[in-house]
DRENVO-518984 format. One record per residue (C-alpha): residue number from 1; residue in three letters; x, y, z. Coordinates in steps of 0.5 Angstrom, whole numbers. Example, Ala and Ser with C-alpha at 12.3 -4.5 7.8 and 13.67 -1.06 7.14 Angstrom:
<r resi="1" resn="ala" c1="25" c2="-9" c3="16"/>
<r resi="2" resn="ser" c1="27" c2="-2" c3="14"/>
END
This chain:
<r resi="1" resn="met" c1="215" c2="209" c3="151"/>
<r resi="2" resn="his" c1="209" c2="210" c3="147"/>
<r resi="3" resn="ile" c1="203" c2="212" c3="152"/>
<r resi="4" resn="pro" c1="196" c2="209" c3="150"/>
<r resi="5" resn="asp" c1="190" c2="212" c3="151"/>
<r resi="6" resn="gly" c1="187" c2="212" c3="158"/>
<r resi="7" resn="tyr" c1="193" c2="211" c3="162"/>
<r resi="8" resn="leu" c1="194" c2="219" c3="163"/>
<r resi="9" resn="gly" c1="188" c2="223" c3="164"/>
<r resi="10" resn="pro" c1="186" c2="229" c3="160"/>
<r resi="11" resn="gln" c1="188" c2="234" c3="165"/>
<r resi="12" resn="thr" c1="195" c2="231" c3="163"/>
<r resi="13" resn="thr" c1="194" c2="230" c3="155"/>
<r resi="14" resn="val" c1="191" c2="236" c3="153"/>
<r resi="15" resn="pro" c1="197" c2="240" c3="156"/>
<r resi="16" resn="gly" c1="201" c2="236" c3="152"/>
<r resi="17" resn="phe" c1="197" c2="238" c3="145"/>
<r resi="18" resn="val" c1="197" c2="245" c3="148"/>
<r resi="19" resn="ala" c1="205" c2="245" c3="149"/>
<r resi="20" resn="met" c1="206" c2="242" c3="142"/>
<r resi="21" resn="val" c1="202" c2="246" c3="137"/>
<r resi="22" resn="pro" c1="207" c2="252" c3="138"/>
<r resi="23" resn="leu" c1="213" c2="247" c3="138"/>
<r resi="24" resn="trp" c1="210" c2="244" c3="131"/>
<r resi="25" resn="ser" c1="210" c2="251" c3="128"/>
<r resi="26" resn="val" c1="217" c2="253" c3="130"/>
<r resi="27" resn="ala" c1="219" c2="246" c3="128"/>
<r resi="28" resn="phe" c1="216" c2="247" c3="121"/>
<r resi="29" resn="lys" c1="219" c2="254" c3="120"/>
<r resi="30" resn="lys" c1="226" c2="252" c3="122"/>
<r resi="31" resn="val" c1="226" c2="246" c3="117"/>
<r resi="32" resn="gln" c1="223" c2="250" c3="111"/>
<r resi="33" resn="thr" c1="228" c2="255" c3="112"/>
<r resi="34" resn="lys" c1="234" c2="251" c3="114"/>
<r resi="35" resn="leu" c1="233" c2="245" c3="109"/>
<r resi="36" resn="gln" c1="232" c2="246" c3="101"/>
<r resi="37" resn="arg" c1="226" c2="243" c3="98"/>
<r resi="38" resn="lys" c1="231" c2="238" c3="95"/>
<r resi="39" resn="asn" c1="232" c2="236" c3="102"/>
<r resi="40" resn="ile" c1="225" c2="233" c3="103"/>
<r resi="41" resn="pro" c1="227" c2="226" c3="101"/>
<r resi="42" resn="thr" c1="232" c2="226" c3="107"/>
<r resi="43" resn="leu" c1="227" c2="228" c3="112"/>
<r resi="44" resn="ala" c1="222" c2="223" c3="109"/>
<r resi="45" resn="leu" c1="228" c2="217" c3="110"/>
<r resi="46" resn="cys" c1="230" c2="220" c3="117"/>
<r resi="47" resn="ser" c1="223" c2="219" c3="119"/>
<r resi="48" resn="ala" c1="222" c2="212" c3="116"/>
<r resi="49" resn="phe" c1="228" c2="210" c3="120"/>
<r resi="50" resn="ser" c1="225" c2="213" c3="126"/>
<r resi="51" resn="phe" c1="219" c2="209" c3="125"/>
<r resi="52" resn="leu" c1="222" c2="202" c3="123"/>
<r resi="53" resn="val" c1="227" c2="202" c3="129"/>
<r resi="54" resn="met" c1="221" c2="203" c3="134"/>
<r resi="55" resn="met" c1="219" c2="197" c3="131"/>
<r resi="56" resn="phe" c1="225" c2="193" c3="133"/>
<r resi="57" resn="asn" c1="222" c2="191" c3="140"/>
<r resi="58" resn="val" c1="227" c2="187" c3="145"/>
<r resi="59" resn="pro" c1="226" c2="183" c3="151"/>
<r resi="60" resn="val" c1="227" c2="186" c3="158"/>
<r resi="61" resn="ala" c1="228" c2="182" c3="164"/>
<r resi="62" resn="gly" c1="221" c2="181" c3="167"/>
<r resi="63" resn="gly" c1="217" c2="179" c3="161"/>
<r resi="64" resn="ser" c1="217" c2="187" c3="158"/>
<r resi="65" resn="ser" c1="220" c2="190" c3="152"/>
<r resi="66" resn="ala" c1="223" c2="196" c3="150"/>
<r resi="67" resn="his" c1="226" c2="200" c3="143"/>
<r resi="68" resn="ala" c1="230" c2="205" c3="141"/>
<r resi="69" resn="val" c1="227" c2="211" c3="137"/>
<r resi="70" resn="gly" c1="233" c2="214" c3="133"/>
<r resi="71" resn="ala" c1="231" c2="222" c3="135"/>
<r resi="72" resn="val" c1="238" c2="224" c3="137"/>
<r resi="73" resn="met" c1="241" c2="221" c3="131"/>
<r resi="74" resn="ile" c1="236" c2="225" c3="126"/>
<r resi="75" resn="ala" c1="238" c2="231" c3="130"/>
<r resi="76" resn="ile" c1="246" c2="230" c3="129"/>
<r resi="77" resn="leu" c1="244" c2="229" c3="122"/>
<r resi="78" resn="leu" c1="239" c2="235" c3="120"/>
<r resi="79" resn="gly" c1="238" c2="239" c3="127"/>
<r resi="80" resn="pro" c1="234" c2="238" c3="133"/>
<r resi="81" resn="trp" c1="228" c2="241" c3="130"/>
<r resi="82" resn="ala" c1="228" c2="237" c3="124"/>
<r resi="83" resn="ala" c1="228" c2="231" c3="129"/>
<r resi="84" resn="thr" c1="222" c2="234" c3="132"/>
<r resi="85" resn="val" c1="218" c2="234" c3="125"/>
<r resi="86" resn="cys" c1="221" c2="227" c3="123"/>
<r resi="87" resn="val" c1="219" c2="223" c3="130"/>
<r resi="88" resn="ser" c1="212" c2="227" c3="130"/>
<r resi="89" resn="thr" c1="211" c2="224" c3="123"/>
<r resi="90" resn="ala" c1="213" c2="217" c3="125"/>
<r resi="91" resn="leu" c1="209" c2="217" c3="131"/>
<r resi="92" resn="leu" c1="202" c2="220" c3="128"/>
<r resi="93" resn="ile" c1="203" c2="214" c3="123"/>
<r resi="94" resn="gln" c1="204" c2="209" c3="128"/>
<r resi="95" resn="ala" c1="198" c2="212" c3="132"/>
<r resi="96" resn="leu" c1="193" c2="212" c3="127"/>
<r resi="97" resn="val" c1="195" c2="206" c3="123"/>
<r resi="98" resn="phe" c1="198" c2="201" c3="127"/>
<r resi="99" resn="gly" c1="195" c2="203" c3="134"/>
<r resi="100" resn="asp" c1="202" c2="204" c3="137"/>
<r resi="101" resn="gly" c1="201" c2="210" c3="142"/>
<r resi="102" resn="gly" c1="194" c2="213" c3="143"/>
<r resi="103" resn="ile" c1="191" c2="219" c3="139"/>
<r resi="104" resn="leu" c1="189" c2="223" c3="145"/>
<r resi="105" resn="ala" c1="196" c2="222" c3="148"/>
<r resi="106" resn="tyr" c1="199" c2="224" c3="141"/>
<r resi="107" resn="gly" c1="202" c2="230" c3="144"/>
<r resi="108" resn="ile" c1="205" c2="228" c3="150"/>
<r resi="109" resn="asn" c1="208" c2="222" c3="146"/>
<r resi="110" resn="cys" c1="211" c2="227" c3="141"/>
<r resi="111" resn="leu" c1="213" c2="232" c3="147"/>
<r resi="112" resn="asn" c1="217" c2="226" c3="150"/>
<r resi="113" resn="met" c1="220" c2="223" c3="144"/>
<r resi="114" resn="ala" c1="220" c2="228" c3="139"/>
<r resi="115" resn="val" c1="222" c2="234" c3="143"/>
<r resi="116" resn="val" c1="225" c2="232" c3="150"/>
<r resi="117" resn="met" c1="229" c2="227" c3="147"/>
<r resi="118" resn="pro" c1="233" c2="230" c3="141"/>
<r resi="119" resn="phe" c1="234" c2="237" c3="144"/>
<r resi="120" resn="thr" c1="237" c2="234" c3="150"/>
<r resi="121" resn="gly" c1="241" c2="229" c3="147"/>
<r resi="122" resn="tyr" c1="243" c2="233" c3="142"/>
<r resi="123" resn="ala" c1="245" c2="238" c3="147"/>
<r resi="124" resn="leu" c1="250" c2="233" c3="150"/>
<r resi="125" resn="tyr" c1="252" c2="231" c3="144"/>
<r resi="126" resn="lys" c1="255" c2="238" c3="142"/>
<r resi="127" resn="leu" c1="258" c2="239" c3="149"/>
<r resi="128" resn="ile" c1="262" c2="232" c3="148"/>
<r resi="129" resn="ala" c1="263" c2="233" c3="141"/>
<r resi="130" resn="gly" c1="266" c2="240" c3="141"/>
<r resi="131" resn="arg" c1="269" c2="241" c3="134"/>
<r resi="132" resn="ser" c1="271" c2="234" c3="133"/>
<r resi="133" resn="lys" c1="271" c2="231" c3="126"/>
<r resi="134" resn="ile" c1="264" c2="227" c3="124"/>
<r resi="135" resn="gly" c1="266" c2="220" c3="125"/>
<r resi="136" resn="ser" c1="272" c2="221" c3="129"/>
<r resi="137" resn="ser" c1="273" c2="217" c3="136"/>
<r resi="138" resn="arg" c1="271" c2="223" c3="140"/>
<r resi="139" resn="asn" c1="265" c2="224" c3="136"/>
<r resi="140" resn="thr" c1="263" c2="217" c3="136"/>
<r resi="141" resn="val" c1="263" c2="217" c3="143"/>
<r resi="142" resn="ala" c1="259" c2="223" c3="143"/>
<r resi="143" resn="ser" c1="254" c2="220" c3="139"/>
<r resi="144" resn="phe" c1="253" c2="214" c3="143"/>
<r resi="145" resn="leu" c1="252" c2="218" c3="150"/>
<r resi="146" resn="gly" c1="248" c2="224" c3="147"/>
<r resi="147" resn="ser" c1="243" c2="218" c3="144"/>
<r resi="148" resn="tyr" c1="243" c2="214" c3="151"/>
<r resi="149" resn="phe" c1="242" c2="220" c3="155"/>
<r resi="150" resn="gly" c1="237" c2="223" c3="151"/>
<r resi="151" resn="leu" c1="233" c2="216" c3="151"/>
<r resi="152" resn="asn" c1="233" c2="216" c3="158"/>
<r resi="153" resn="ile" c1="231" c2="223" c3="160"/>
<r resi="154" resn="ala" c1="225" c2="222" c3="155"/>
<r resi="155" resn="ala" c1="223" c2="215" c3="159"/>
<r resi="156" resn="leu" c1="224" c2="219" c3="165"/>
<r resi="157" resn="cys" c1="219" c2="224" c3="163"/>
<r resi="158" resn="ala" c1="214" c2="219" c3="161"/>
<r resi="159" resn="ser" c1="215" c2="215" c3="168"/>
<r resi="160" resn="val" c1="213" c2="221" c3="171"/>
<r resi="161" resn="glu" c1="207" c2="222" c3="167"/>
<r resi="162" resn="phe" c1="205" c2="215" c3="169"/>
<r resi="163" resn="gly" c1="207" c2="216" c3="176"/>
<r resi="164" resn="ile" c1="203" c2="222" c3="178"/>
<r resi="165" resn="gln" c1="196" c2="219" c3="175"/>
<r resi="166" resn="pro" c1="195" c2="215" c3="182"/>
<r resi="167" resn="leu" c1="197" c2="221" c3="186"/>
<r resi="168" resn="leu" c1="192" c2="226" c3="182"/>
<r resi="169" resn="phe" c1="186" c2="222" c3="180"/>
<r resi="170" resn="lys" c1="182" c2="217" c3="184"/>
<r resi="171" resn="asp" c1="175" c2="215" c3="184"/>
<r resi="172" resn="ala" c1="170" c2="215" c3="190"/>
<r resi="173" resn="ala" c1="173" c2="209" c3="193"/>
<r resi="174" resn="gly" c1="180" c2="211" c3="192"/>
<r resi="175" resn="his" c1="182" c2="207" c3="186"/>
<r resi="176" resn="pro" c1="186" c2="210" c3="181"/>
<r resi="177" resn="leu" c1="182" c2="213" c3="175"/>
<r resi="178" resn="tyr" c1="188" c2="212" c3="170"/>
<r resi="179" resn="cys" c1="195" c2="209" c3="171"/>
<r resi="180" resn="pro" c1="195" c2="205" c3="177"/>
<r resi="181" resn="tyr" c1="202" c2="205" c3="179"/>
<r resi="182" resn="pro" c1="205" c2="211" c3="183"/>
<r resi="183" resn="leu" c1="212" c2="214" c3="182"/>
<r resi="184" resn="ser" c1="216" c2="209" c3="186"/>
<r resi="185" resn="val" c1="214" c2="203" c3="181"/>
<r resi="186" resn="ser" c1="214" c2="207" c3="174"/>
<r resi="187" resn="ile" c1="220" c2="210" c3="175"/>
<r resi="188" resn="pro" c1="225" c2="204" c3="177"/>
<r resi="189" resn="ser" c1="221" c2="200" c3="172"/>
<r resi="190" resn="met" c1="222" c2="205" c3="166"/>
<r resi="191" resn="met" c1="229" c2="207" c3="167"/>
<r resi="192" resn="phe" c1="231" c2="200" c3="168"/>
<r resi="193" resn="ala" c1="228" c2="198" c3="161"/>
<r resi="194" resn="his" c1="231" c2="204" c3="158"/>
<r resi="195" resn="gly" c1="238" c2="205" c3="162"/>
<r resi="196" resn="val" c1="240" c2="197" c3="161"/>
<r resi="197" resn="val" c1="237" c2="195" c3="155"/>
<r resi="198" resn="ala" c1="234" c2="200" c3="150"/>
<r resi="199" resn="gly" c1="239" c2="206" c3="152"/>
<r resi="200" resn="pro" c1="245" c2="202" c3="150"/>
<r resi="201" resn="ile" c1="242" c2="200" c3="143"/>
<r resi="202" resn="glu" c1="240" c2="207" c3="142"/>
<r resi="203" resn="gly" c1="247" c2="209" c3="143"/>
<r resi="204" resn="ile" c1="250" c2="204" c3="139"/>
<r resi="205" resn="ile" c1="245" c2="205" c3="133"/>
<r resi="206" resn="thr" c1="246" c2="212" c3="133"/>
<r resi="207" resn="ala" c1="254" c2="212" c3="133"/>
<r resi="208" resn="val" c1="254" c2="207" c3="128"/>
<r resi="209" resn="ala" c1="249" c2="210" c3="123"/>
<r resi="210" resn="val" c1="253" c2="217" c3="124"/>
<r resi="211" resn="ala" c1="260" c2="214" c3="123"/>
<r resi="212" resn="tyr" c1="257" c2="210" c3="117"/>
<r resi="213" resn="ile" c1="254" c2="216" c3="114"/>
<r resi="214" resn="ala" c1="260" c2="221" c3="115"/>
<r resi="215" resn="lys" c1="264" c2="216" c3="111"/>
<r resi="216" resn="val" c1="259" c2="215" c3="105"/>
<r resi="217" resn="thr" c1="255" c2="222" c3="104"/>
<r resi="218" resn="pro" c1="258" c2="227" c3="109"/>
<r resi="219" resn="gln" c1="254" c2="232" c3="106"/>
<r resi="220" resn="val" c1="248" c2="230" c3="110"/>
<r resi="221" resn="phe" c1="251" c2="234" c3="116"/>
<r resi="222" resn="ser" c1="252" c2="240" c3="112"/>
<r resi="223" resn="gly" c1="245" c2="242" c3="112"/>
<r resi="224" resn="asn" c1="244" c2="241" c3="105"/>
<r resi="225" resn="ala" c1="242" c2="234" c3="105"/>
<r resi="226" resn="val" c1="243" c2="232" c3="98"/>
<r resi="227" resn="pro" c1="250" c2="230" c3="96"/>
<r resi="228" resn="ala" c1="254" c2="234" c3="91"/>
<r resi="229" resn="ile" c1="254" c2="230" c3="85"/>
<r resi="230" resn="ser" c1="251" c2="231" c3="78"/>
<r resi="231" resn="glu" c1="243" c2="231" c3="78"/>
<r resi="232" resn="lys" c1="243" c2="226" c3="73"/>
<r resi="233" resn="val" c1="245" c2="220" c3="78"/>
<r resi="234" resn="ser" c1="240" c2="215" c3="81"/>
<r resi="235" resn="phe" c1="235" c2="217" c3="87"/>
<r resi="236" resn="phe" c1="238" c2="210" c3="90"/>
<r resi="237" resn="arg" c1="245" c2="213" c3="89"/>
<r resi="238" resn="lys" c1="244" c2="220" c3="92"/>
<r resi="239" resn="tyr" c1="241" c2="217" c3="98"/>
<r resi="240" resn="arg" c1="244" c2="210" c3="99"/>
<r resi="241" resn="ser" c1="247" c2="212" c3="106"/>
<r resi="242" resn="ile" c1="240" c2="212" c3="109"/>
<r resi="243" resn="leu" c1="236" c2="208" c3="104"/>
<r resi="244" resn="ile" c1="241" c2="201" c3="105"/>
<r resi="245" resn="pro" c1="240" c2="201" c3="112"/>
<r resi="246" resn="ile" c1="232" c2="202" c3="111"/>
<r resi="247" resn="leu" c1="232" c2="197" c3="106"/>
<r resi="248" resn="ile" c1="236" c2="192" c3="111"/>
<r resi="249" resn="met" c1="231" c2="194" c3="117"/>
<r resi="250" resn="val" c1="225" c2="193" c3="113"/>
<r resi="251" resn="val" c1="227" c2="185" c3="111"/>
<r resi="252" resn="leu" c1="229" c2="185" c3="119"/>
<r resi="253" resn="thr" c1="223" c2="188" c3="122"/>
<r resi="254" resn="pro" c1="220" c2="181" c3="124"/>
<r resi="255" resn="leu" c1="226" c2="180" c3="129"/>
<r resi="256" resn="gly" c1="221" c2="185" c3="133"/>
<r resi="257" resn="leu" c1="216" c2="179" c3="134"/>
<r resi="258" resn="ile" c1="222" c2="176" c3="138"/>
<r resi="259" resn="ala" c1="220" c2="180" c3="144"/>
<r resi="260" resn="thr" c1="213" c2="177" c3="146"/>
<r resi="261" resn="gly" c1="212" c2="182" c3="152"/>
<r resi="262" resn="thr" c1="209" c2="188" c3="152"/>
<r resi="263" resn="ala" c1="213" c2="194" c3="154"/>
<r resi="264" resn="trp" c1="212" c2="197" c3="161"/>
<r resi="265" resn="gly" c1="206" c2="202" c3="161"/>
<r resi="266" resn="glu" c1="203" c2="200" c3="154"/>
<r resi="267" resn="trp" c1="199" c2="194" c3="156"/>
<r resi="268" resn="gly" c1="192" c2="193" c3="153"/>
<r resi="269" resn="thr" c1="186" c2="193" c3="157"/>
<r resi="270" resn="asp" c1="185" c2="185" c3="158"/>
<r resi="271" resn="glu" c1="193" c2="185" c3="161"/>
<r resi="272" resn="ile" c1="192" c2="191" c3="166"/>
<r resi="273" resn="lys" c1="185" c2="188" c3="168"/>
<r resi="274" resn="asp" c1="189" c2="181" c3="169"/>
<r resi="275" resn="ala" c1="194" c2="184" c3="173"/>
<r resi="276" resn="leu" c1="190" c2="189" c3="178"/>
<r resi="277" resn="gly" c1="184" c2="185" c3="178"/>
<r resi="278" resn="tyr" c1="180" c2="191" c3="176"/>
<r resi="279" resn="leu" c1="180" c2="196" c3="170"/>
<r resi="280" resn="pro" c1="181" c2="203" c3="172"/>
<r resi="281" resn="gln" c1="175" c2="207" c3="171"/>
<r resi="282" resn="gly" c1="178" c2="213" c3="167"/>
<r resi="283" resn="leu" c1="182" c2="208" c3="163"/>
<r resi="284" resn="ala" c1="176" c2="204" c3="161"/>
<r resi="285" resn="ser" c1="173" c2="210" c3="158"/>
<r resi="286" resn="met" c1="178" c2="213" c3="154"/>
<r resi="287" resn="ser" c1="182" c2="207" c3="152"/>
<r resi="288" resn="asp" c1="180" c2="202" c3="145"/>
<r resi="289" resn="lys" c1="176" c2="208" c3="142"/>
<r resi="290" resn="trp" c1="180" c2="208" c3="136"/>
<r resi="291" resn="asn" c1="180" c2="202" c3="131"/>
<r resi="292" resn="ala" c1="187" c2="202" c3="127"/>
<r resi="293" resn="leu" c1="187" c2="199" c3="120"/>
<r resi="294" resn="met" c1="193" c2="195" c3="122"/>
<r resi="295" resn="pro" c1="193" c2="194" c3="129"/>
<r resi="296" resn="asp" c1="200" c2="192" c3="132"/>
<r resi="297" resn="tyr" c1="203" c2="192" c3="126"/>
<r resi="298" resn="ser" c1="199" c2="186" c3="123"/>
<r resi="299" resn="leu" c1="194" c2="185" c3="117"/>
<r resi="300" resn="pro" c1="188" c2="181" c3="119"/>
<r resi="301" resn="ala" c1="187" c2="178" c3="112"/>
<r resi="302" resn="leu" c1="194" c2="174" c3="113"/>
<r resi="303" resn="gly" c1="192" c2="170" c3="119"/>
<r resi="304" resn="asp" c1="195" c2="169" c3="126"/>
<r resi="305" resn="gly" c1="200" c2="164" c3="124"/>
<r resi="306" resn="arg" c1="207" c2="165" c3="124"/>
<r resi="307" resn="phe" c1="207" c2="167" c3="116"/>
<r resi="308" resn="gly" c1="201" c2="172" c3="118"/>
<r resi="309" resn="ala" c1="205" c2="175" c3="123"/>
<r resi="310" resn="val" c1="212" c2="176" c3="119"/>
<r resi="311" resn="gly" c1="208" c2="178" c3="113"/>
<r resi="312" resn="gly" c1="204" c2="183" c3="117"/>
<r resi="313" resn="tyr" c1="210" c2="186" c3="120"/>
<r resi="314" resn="ile" c1="214" c2="187" c3="113"/>
<r resi="315" resn="leu" c1="208" c2="190" c3="110"/>
<r resi="316" resn="ser" c1="207" c2="194" c3="116"/>
<r resi="317" resn="ala" c1="214" c2="197" c3="115"/>
<r resi="318" resn="leu" c1="213" c2="198" c3="107"/>
<r resi="319" resn="ala" c1="206" c2="201" c3="109"/>
<r resi="320" resn="gly" c1="209" c2="206" c3="114"/>
<r resi="321" resn="ile" c1="215" c2="208" c3="110"/>
<r resi="322" resn="leu" c1="210" c2="210" c3="104"/>
<r resi="323" resn="leu" c1="205" c2="214" c3="109"/>
<r resi="324" resn="ile" c1="210" c2="217" c3="112"/>
<r resi="325" resn="ser" c1="214" c2="220" c3="106"/>
<r resi="326" resn="ala" c1="207" c2="222" c3="103"/>
<r resi="327" resn="leu" c1="205" c2="226" c3="109"/>
<r resi="328" resn="ile" c1="212" c2="229" c3="109"/>
<r resi="329" resn="leu" c1="211" c2="231" c3="102"/>
<r resi="330" resn="leu" c1="204" c2="234" c3="103"/>
<r resi="331" resn="met" c1="207" c2="238" c3="110"/>
<r resi="332" resn="ser" c1="212" c2="241" c3="105"/>
<r resi="333" resn="lys" c1="208" c2="243" c3="100"/>
<r resi="334" resn="leu" c1="203" c2="246" c3="105"/>
<r resi="335" resn="val" c1="209" c2="250" c3="109"/>
<r resi="336" resn="ser" c1="212" c2="252" c3="102"/>
<r resi="337" resn="lys" c1="205" c2="255" c3="100"/>
<r resi="338" resn="ala" c1="203" c2="258" c3="106"/>
<r resi="339" resn="lys" c1="210" c2="262" c3="106"/>
<r resi="340" resn="lys" c1="209" c2="264" c3="99"/>
<r resi="341" resn="asn" c1="202" c2="267" c3="100"/>
<r resi="342" resn="ala" c1="205" c2="270" c3="106"/>
<r resi="343" resn="gly" c1="211" c2="273" c3="102"/>
<r resi="344" resn="gln" c1="206" c2="276" c3="97"/>
<r resi="345" resn="lys" c1="202" c2="280" c3="102"/>
END
């Protein structure tokens, strides 16, 4: 679901940025109001969780692949606005450092995965869960269904964004300028991958994570994400309900290498040229303009062998977590400073 640069025309990507600017502004203000400063580590850890879960690509029939996002799980824990902040942060690091998702398409990717997914999934979760207790059978079912449909609604949005490109933008010869596949191809392809494979995985991850955190540190769901225990306890004990899964995921990230196929709509220029026999003009002019430091979660210095691939994936996971945590902390300080200055005036 990470749309690369070149697949959408600027007439699509620019409105995505325009739509996201006020949403980001509201999200930061909502999070700053609802969560105390000591909750920032939980925000960073949730963003890191989303980043890591997106590294686990799973094979899809036909040689493609797909992945979960974790946006609805974060919305259940901290609210949908917090999910917007967390997932947007993860997507920014992925685009800038790892080349996963385009720079120009960043706004659209955030709109799909950091807004549409958590808000629709959370709304369905609340509708089904009602007043049920966190961790109960009804709540677990609600967590699964909310995240399953949240992911699929986001995938539907992406498939429509892909599919309208050949209808709207063509060259003089009638060839598509950007994504060459119409709605009749993009929607079935995307919805199969997410409805049959990625959706159930997303649902299971969310249901298990919510039930686990509810049992270990239920205070996370109250809006005050730090367990009510002595300040003298270790950082690990305070945040173990999220830290333990993250540490396990870091070790297991190389499993994402099992899915060798490229996710639908995320092909490189060589792949799309081989498939079509030509490269759409607009796609060629807009793609491959950003040189990521660790492209495709790899570290060129480690080589192209199995050891290099596994090592690169693990180092990418660690680098991503550190960068996300630093960015969340920086944003928190900037928002706090702006709020303080506004209060003084």
